[in-house]
C-alpha positions in Angstrom: 0.0 0.0 0.0 1.6 3.2 -1.0 1.6 6.4 0.9 -0.4 9.2 -0.7 -0.1 12.9 -0.3 -1.5 13.9 3.1 -2.0 17.5 2.2 -3.4 18.8 -1.1 -3.1 22.3 -2.1 -6.4 24.1 -2.1 -5.8 25.6 -5.4 -4.8 23.1 -8.2 -3.9 23.9 -11.7 -6.8 22.6 -13.8 -6.1 23.7 -17.3 -4.4 26.2 -19.3 -6.8 28.8 -18.1 -5.6 28.2 -14.4 -9.0 27.0 -13.1 -8.7 24.7 -10.1 -10.9 22.4 -7.9 -11.1 23.4 -4.3 -11.1 20.6 -1.6 -11.1 20.7 2.2 -8.1 22.4 3.5 -7.6 20.6 6.9 -4.7 18.2 7.1 -5.4 14.5 6.8 -8.9 14.9 5.4 -8.3 11.9 3.1 -7.6 9.6 6.1 -10.9 7.8 6.7 -12.3 5.1 8.9 -14.9 2.5 8.2 -18.4 3.6 9.2 -17.4 7.2 9.6 -19.1 9.6 7.2 -17.1 12.3 5.2 -18.9 15.2 3.5 -17.7 18.3 1.7 -18.4 20.5 -1.3 -16.1 20.7 -4.3 -15.9 24.2 -5.8 -13.8 26.2 -8.3 -11.2 28.7 -7.3 -12.5 31.4 -9.6 -16.1 31.1 -8.4 -17.3 30.4 -11.9 -20.4 28.4 -12.4 -19.7 24.8 -13.5 -22.1 22.9 -15.6 -21.9 19.6 -13.7 -19.6 17.7 -11.2 -19.1 14.0 -11.6 -17.0 11.2 -10.0 -15.0 8.6 -11.8 -13.9 5.4 -10.1 -16.2 5.4 -7.1 -18.9 3.0 -8.4 -20.0 0.3 -6.0 -18.5 2.0 -3.0 -21.4 4.2 -2.0 -19.8 7.5 -2.9 -22.2 10.3 -3.7 -21.4 13.5 -5.7 -24.2 15.6 -7.0 -24.0 18.0 -9.9 -23.4 20.9 -7.5 -20.3 19.3 -6.1 -21.7 18.0 -2.8 -19.8 14.9 -1.9 -20.9 12.4 0.8 -19.5 8.9 1.6 -19.5 6.5 4.5 -17.0 3.7 3.9 -18.7 0.4 4.7 -17.4 -1.8 7.5 -16.6 -4.6 5.1 -14.5 -2.4 2.8 -11.2 -3.2 4.6 -10.3 -6.7 5.6 -9.5 -7.1 9.4 -6.1 -8.5 8.5 -5.3 -5.9 5.9 -6.0 -3.0 8.3 -5.8 -0.3 5.6 -6.9 0.2 2.0 -6.3 2.8 -0.6 -9.3 4.0 -2.7 -8.5 6.2 -5.7 -11.2 8.3 -7.4 -11.2 11.2 -9.9 -13.3 14.3 -9.3 -14.3 15.9 -12.6 -16.1 19.2 -13.5 -17.6 20.2 -16.9 -17.3 23.8 -17.8 -18.7 25.9 -20.6 -17.6 25.5 -24.1 -17.0 21.8 -23.5 -14.0 22.3 -21.3 -13.4 19.8 -18.5 -11.2 19.8 -15.4 -10.2 16.6 -13.5 -8.4 16.0 -10.1 -7.4 12.5 -8.7 -7.9 12.0 -4.9 -6.5 9.0 -2.9 -8.5 8.1 0.2 -6.9 5.9 2.8 -9.6 3.9 4.7 -8.6 2.2 8.0 -10.4 -0.9 9.3 -12.6 -0.3 12.3 -13.3 -3.3 14.7 -16.9 -3.8 15.6 -18.1 -5.6 18.8 -19.9 -8.9 18.5 -23.7 -9.0 18.0 -25.9 -11.0 20.3 -29.5 -11.8 19.3 -32.5 -12.7 21.4 -31.5 -16.1 22.7 -33.8 -19.0 23.2 -34.9 -19.7 26.8 -32.8 -22.0 29.0 -35.2 -24.6 30.5 -33.9 -26.3 33.6 -34.8 -29.3 35.7 -34.8 -29.5 39.5 -31.7 -31.2 41.0 -30.7 -32.3 37.5 -27.6 -31.1 35.6 -28.9 -28.9 32.9 -26.7 -27.8 29.9 -27.3 -24.9 27.6 -25.1 -24.1 24.6 -25.4 -20.5 23.3 -26.4 -21.0 19.7 -23.8 -19.8 17.2 -26.6 -18.5 15.0 -27.5 -15.9 17.6 -24.0 -14.7 18.4 -21.8 -13.4 15.6 -19.0 -11.0 15.0 -19.6 -8.7 12.0 -15.9 -8.6 11.2 -15.5 -12.4 11.3 -13.3 -12.2 14.4 -13.2 -15.2 16.7 -15.1 -14.7 20.0 -15.0 -16.0 23.5 -17.6 -16.0 26.3 -17.1 -14.7 29.8 -19.5 -14.8 32.8 -20.8 -11.8 34.7 -20.3 -13.1 38.2 -22.9 -10.7 39.7 -25.6 -12.2 37.4 -24.6 -15.9 37.6 -26.8 -18.0 39.9 -25.1 -20.0 42.6 -23.6 -23.2 41.1 -23.8 -22.1 37.5 -20.7 -22.3 35.3 -20.1 -20.7 31.9 -17.3 -21.9 29.7 -15.3 -19.9 27.2 -17.0 -21.8 24.4 -20.5 -20.6 25.6 -21.8 -23.6 27.4 -23.8 -23.1 30.6 -24.0 -25.9 33.2 -26.3 -25.6 36.2 -28.0 -27.9 38.6 -30.8 -25.9 40.3 -31.5 -26.8 43.9 -35.1 -27.2 45.1 -35.2 -23.7 46.4 -33.7 -22.2 43.2 -36.0 -24.2 41.0 -39.1 -23.1 43.0 -38.1 -19.5 42.9 -38.2 -19.5 39.1 -42.0 -19.5 39.4 -42.2 -16.1 40.9 -38.8 -14.5 40.2 -37.7 -14.6 36.6 -34.0 -15.2 36.2 -31.6 -14.0 33.5 -28.0 -15.1 33.2 -25.8 -12.3 32.0 -22.7 -13.0 30.0 -20.1 -11.2 27.9 -19.0 -11.9 24.3 -15.5 -10.7 23.5 -13.9 -10.7 20.1 -10.3 -11.4 19.5 -7.8 -9.9 19.3 -9.3 -6.4 19.8 -11.4 -7.5 22.8 -14.5 -5.6 21.9 -17.3 -6.7 24.2 -21.1 -7.1 24.0 -23.4 -8.1 26.8 -25.9 -10.8 26.3 -28.6 -12.4 28.5 -30.1 -15.9 28.8 -33.6 -16.2 30.1 -34.0 -19.1 32.5 -37.3 -20.9 33.2 -38.7 -24.2 34.6 -38.9 -27.0 32.1 -42.2 -27.1 30.3 -41.9 -30.9 29.7 -43.8 -33.2 32.0 -40.9 -35.4 33.0 -41.0 -38.5 35.3 -39.4 -38.4 38.8 -35.9 -39.6 39.5 -34.7 -42.1 42.1 -31.2 -42.3 43.5 -30.2 -45.3 45.7 -27.3 -44.9 48.1 -25.3 -47.1 47.9 -26.0 -47.6 44.2 -25.3 -51.4 44.1 -28.1 -53.3 42.4 -26.8 -56.8 43.3 -26.3 -57.8 47.0 -25.1 -61.0 48.6 -25.7 -61.2 52.3 -26.1 -63.6 55.2 -29.4 -64.1 57.1 -28.2 -62.1 60.1 -26.9 -59.2 58.0 -28.8 -55.9 57.4 -29.4 -54.4 53.9 -29.7 -50.7 54.0 -30.5 -48.0 51.4 -30.9 -44.3 51.4 -33.5 -43.4 48.8 -33.6 -39.9 47.3 -36.5 -38.9 45.0 -36.7 -35.7 42.9 -38.9 -34.5 40.2 -37.5 -32.2 37.3 -40.9 -30.4 37.4 -40.6 -29.7 41.2 -40.7 -31.9 44.3 -44.2 -30.9 44.9 -45.1 -32.9 41.8 -44.1 -36.2 43.6 -47.2 -38.2 44.4 -46.1 -41.7 45.7 -42.9 -43.5 46.6 -42.9 -47.2 47.6 -41.5 -50.6 46.8 -42.6 -54.1 46.0 -40.8 -57.4 46.9 -40.9 -60.8 45.3 -41.0 -62.3 48.8 -44.2 -61.6 50.9 -42.2 -61.9 54.2 -40.5 -58.5 53.6 -42.6 -56.1 55.7 -43.7 -52.8 54.3 -42.5 -51.1 57.4 -38.9 -51.7 56.1 -39.4 -48.4 54.1 -39.4 -45.4 56.4 -40.2 -41.9 55.1 -38.0 -39.1 56.5 -39.3 -36.4 54.2 -41.1 -36.0 50.9 -37.9 -36.5 49.0 -36.0 -38.9 51.3 -36.6 -42.4 52.6 -34.6 -45.2 54.2 -34.9 -48.9 53.6 -33.7 -51.3 56.3 -34.2 -55.0 56.3 -32.6 -58.1 57.9 -33.9 -61.5 56.7 -33.5 -63.3 60.0 -32.2 -66.9 60.7 -35.5 -68.5 59.7 -35.7 -66.8 56.2 -33.8 -69.6 54.3 -34.5 -73.3 54.9 -31.4 -75.4 55.6 -32.2 -77.5 52.6 -32.3 -74.4 50.3 -28.9 -72.9 51.3 -29.8 -69.6 49.7 -32.8 -67.6 48.5 -33.1 -64.7 46.1 -35.3 -61.7 46.6 -36.1 -59.0 44.1 -37.0 -55.4 45.1 -38.5 -52.8 42.9 -38.4 -49.2 44.2 -40.7 -46.8 42.3 -42.0 -43.3 42.3 -45.1 -41.7 40.7 -45.7 -38.0 40.0 -49.1 -36.4 39.8 -49.3 -37.1 36.1 -48.7 -40.9 36.7 -45.2 -40.7 35.2 -43.2 -43.5 36.8 -39.6 -44.3 37.5 -38.2 -47.4 39.1 -35.0 -49.0 40.3 -34.5 -52.8 40.7 -32.3 -54.5 43.3 -31.5 -58.2 43.6 -30.5 -59.6 47.0 -29.2 -63.2 47.5 -29.7 -64.3 51.1 -27.4 -67.2 52.2 -28.4 -69.7 54.9 -26.4 -68.9 58.1 -25.9 -70.5 61.4 -28.0 -68.9 64.1 -25.2 -67.4 66.2 -27.6 -65.8 68.6 -29.3 -69.1 69.4 -26.0 -70.8 69.6 -24.7 -68.2 72.0 -27.7 -68.7 74.2 -27.2 -72.5 74.3 -23.5 -72.1 75.0 -24.2 -69.6 77.8 -26.7 -72.0 79.3 -24.1 -74.7 79.3 -21.6 -72.3 80.8 -24.1 -71.2 83.5 -25.4 -74.8 84.3 -21.9 -76.2 84.6 -20.8 -73.5 87.0 -24.1 -73.7 88.9 -23.5 -77.5 89.4 -20.0 -76.8 90.4 -21.1 -74.2 93.0 -23.8 -76.5 94.4 -21.2 -79.3 94.8 -18.8 -76.9 96.5 -21.5 -75.8 98.9 -22.4 -79.4 99.6 -18.8 -80.2 100.2 -18.5 -77.3 102.6 -21.5 -78.6 104.6 -20.2 -82.1 104.5 -16.8 -80.9 105.7 -18.4 -79.3 108.8 -20.2 -82.6 109.6 -17.1 -84.6 109.2 -15.1 -82.3 111.4 -17.7 -82.6 114.1 -17.9 -86.3 113.8 -14.2 -86.6 113.9 -13.9 -84.7 117.1 -16.6 -86.8 118.8 -14.9 -90.0 117.6 -11.5 -88.9 119.2 -13.2 -88.0 122.4 -15.2 -91.3 122.6 -12.0 -93.3 122.1 -10.5 -91.9 125.2 -13.5 -92.7 127.5 -14.6 -96.0 126.1 -13.8 -99.1 128.3 -15.5 -102.5 128.2 -14.8 -104.6 131.3 -15.3 -108.3 131.6 -14.3 -109.8 135.0 -15.5 -111.9 137.9 -17.9 -110.4 140.3 -15.1 -109.8 142.8 -13.0 -108.1 140.3 -15.8 -105.9 139.2 -16.5 -104.9 142.7 -12.9 -104.1 143.3 -12.4 -101.8 140.3 -15.8 -100.3 140.0 -14.9 -97.3 142.1 -12.1 -96.5 139.7 -14.1 -96.3 136.5 -17.6 -95.5 137.6 -18.4 -92.1 139.0 -20.8 -92.2 141.9 -24.0 -91.8 140.0 -27.1 -93.7 140.8 -27.9 -94.1 137.1 -25.0 -96.5 136.6 -25.5 -100.2 137.1 -23.7 -103.5 137.3 -25.1 -106.8 136.1 -23.9 -110.1 137.3 -24.7 -113.2 135.2 -23.3 -116.7 136.1 -20.5 -115.3 138.1 -19.3 -113.0 135.3 -20.2 -109.3 135.1 -20.4 -107.0 132.1 -20.1 -103.3 132.7 -22.0 -100.9 130.3 -21.0 -97.2 130.3 -23.9 -95.2 128.7 -21.9 -92.0 128.5 -18.7 -93.2 126.8 -19.4 -92.5 123.1 -22.3 -91.8 120.7 -23.8 -94.8 119.3 -23.0 -93.9 115.6 -19.2 -94.0 116.2 -19.0 -97.0 118.4 -16.9 -99.6 116.5 -15.3 -97.0 114.0 -11.8 -95.6 113.8 -11.1 -91.9 113.8 -8.6 -92.4 111.0 -11.5 -93.2 108.6 -13.0 -89.8 109.2 -9.7 -88.1 108.9 -9.3 -89.6 105.4 -12.8 -88.5 104.4 -12.0 -84.9 105.5 -8.9 -84.9 103.4 -10.7 -86.2 100.4 -13.5 -83.7 100.9 -11.0 -80.8 101.1 -9.0 -81.9 98.0 -12.1 -82.3 95.9 -13.4 -78.9 97.0 -10.1 -77.2 96.1 -10.1 -78.8 92.7 -13.6 -77.7 92.0 -12.9 -74.2 93.1 -9.7 -73.9 90.9 -11.2 -75.5 87.8 -14.4 -73.5 88.3 -12.5 -70.2 88.5 -10.5 -71.2 85.4 -13.6 -72.1 83.4 -15.5 -69.0 84.5 -12.6 -66.7 83.5 -11.6 -68.4 80.2 -15.2 -68.5 78.8 -16.6 -65.2 80.1 -16.9 -63.9 76.6 -19.3 -65.1 73.9 -16.5 -65.4 71.3 -14.5 -67.6 73.7 -17.4 -70.1 74.1 -17.7 -70.6 70.4 -14.3 -72.3 70.0 -14.0 -76.1 70.3 -12.0 -76.0 73.5 -15.1 -74.9 75.4 -16.7 -78.4 75.2 -13.4 -80.1 76.1 -12.9 -78.0 79.2 -16.5 -78.3 80.1 -16.3 -82.2 79.9 -13.3 -82.1 82.2 -15.2 -80.1 84.8 -18.2 -82.4 84.5 -16.0 -85.5 85.0 -14.8 -83.9 88.2 -18.3 -83.3 89.3 -19.0 -87.1 88.8 -15.8 -88.4 90.3 -15.8 -91.7 92.2 -14.6 -89.9 95.3 -18.1 -88.7 95.9 -19.2 -92.3 96.7 -16.7 -92.6 99.6 -17.9 -89.3 101.0 -21.5 -90.7 101.3 -23.0 -87.3 100.3 -26.7 -87.0 100.5 -28.6 -86.8 97.2 -30.3 -83.5 97.9 -31.0 -80.9 95.2 -29.4 -77.6 96.0 -31.6 -75.5 93.6 -30.5 -73.1 90.9 -28.2 -70.3 92.1 -28.6 -66.7 91.0 -26.0 -65.0 88.9 -25.1 -62.9 92.0 -24.4 -66.1 94.0 -22.4 -67.5 91.1 -20.3 -64.4 90.9 -19.7 -64.5 94.6 -18.2 -68.1 94.2 -16.5 -67.5 90.9 -15.3 -63.8 90.6 -14.8 -63.9 86.8 -18.3 -65.3 86.0 -19.9 -63.3 83.2 -23.6 -62.7 82.6 -23.0 -62.1 78.9 
């Protein structure tokens, strides 16, 4: 592009008669911009009256020059390419004079490109759903740059609803909350944004009108956890949190429930916390699966209806495996634990009572041995020694038969010990004490080792219990001649007194 003359002399030499065209005198008047109008009047320097002014070379550019020399032109915005920046336009002003004379003057206009901001049309409405990610792409047909410049989109933070995001490519993503969605009924919402062209960064503000969806959409169900296949034991619990929402508003939800393929699942398993939230809790129980079946499958269908009878559902399959009844087993094991220690306590108490009797009997036996005497002699002999062994008591007597006398001492020893040795009772006392000590030690060990449920479940429980039962049925009990008297069932408090580590668990 060549540089043209920036200043033209007001008076130019037109012909041999020195007539000249007169143009604007200000400097740079030929430097023009797209979209900016230029207007002036061409005259002659001698004030003569021309016949007609005309323009050569300005066709198609919108230049206007009437016959009186009035020139007007607004360079169009598409005259200069945005990459070219400047463009030279050459035209010739011509005037016709009398006698067929003509004067011509070339003028070079330099037109500079002018960047225009993008244009944003009236955009379609952005329809959103409640609690559902809604996306809106600003249509390219409604946003354009008149110069063909590339554009980017920027958000106006003050006009963006909470949670909404606008990308530089013009995509809006928003998940309206229940409160935001309901407010759209009474408070219209517009999302403001900026369109900026590149590289000149001219900006235009646009708006997106937001409204509730006009479609009658079905509700939506969310299960947490989202697993649709479960494998559980009879004693385990299956638990769901159920969230229900409706794109048309939560007040459009009409019914939420479930159906089961097994009639033994109670309806009470589904608990309503709010209109949009529920909890499902169910435990099959140890009687749910027969031992012969080993496992059983149950199908659940959770569903929701809106007021227009639109329905949504989620299906879950649960496999229930037959499981040993741990609770019942623990009760049986505890009963064995309790009964074994109860029998041990009863025998200990019985041995304590028997020990007291043996001690008393042993004392009487020793005393009776010292005082017992049986005398057999002639009458004379009896008469001679009787003062030595018989106290002067009228209750005592002497019998004489056939010349031989037998002396009976009624006060020597109790009848039940006559003829028995004190050593026998001493052995019984020893046996009684040893058995009692063994029972106390093994009972304490048994009560302490199996005080927890988990400890009673191991195989050693039955082994240790059998050892204690064998001690309860030892042959030593026969020699002690214990009475077969039922001691009753002790309380847990009495058991804990005998066995400190006894547990009620």
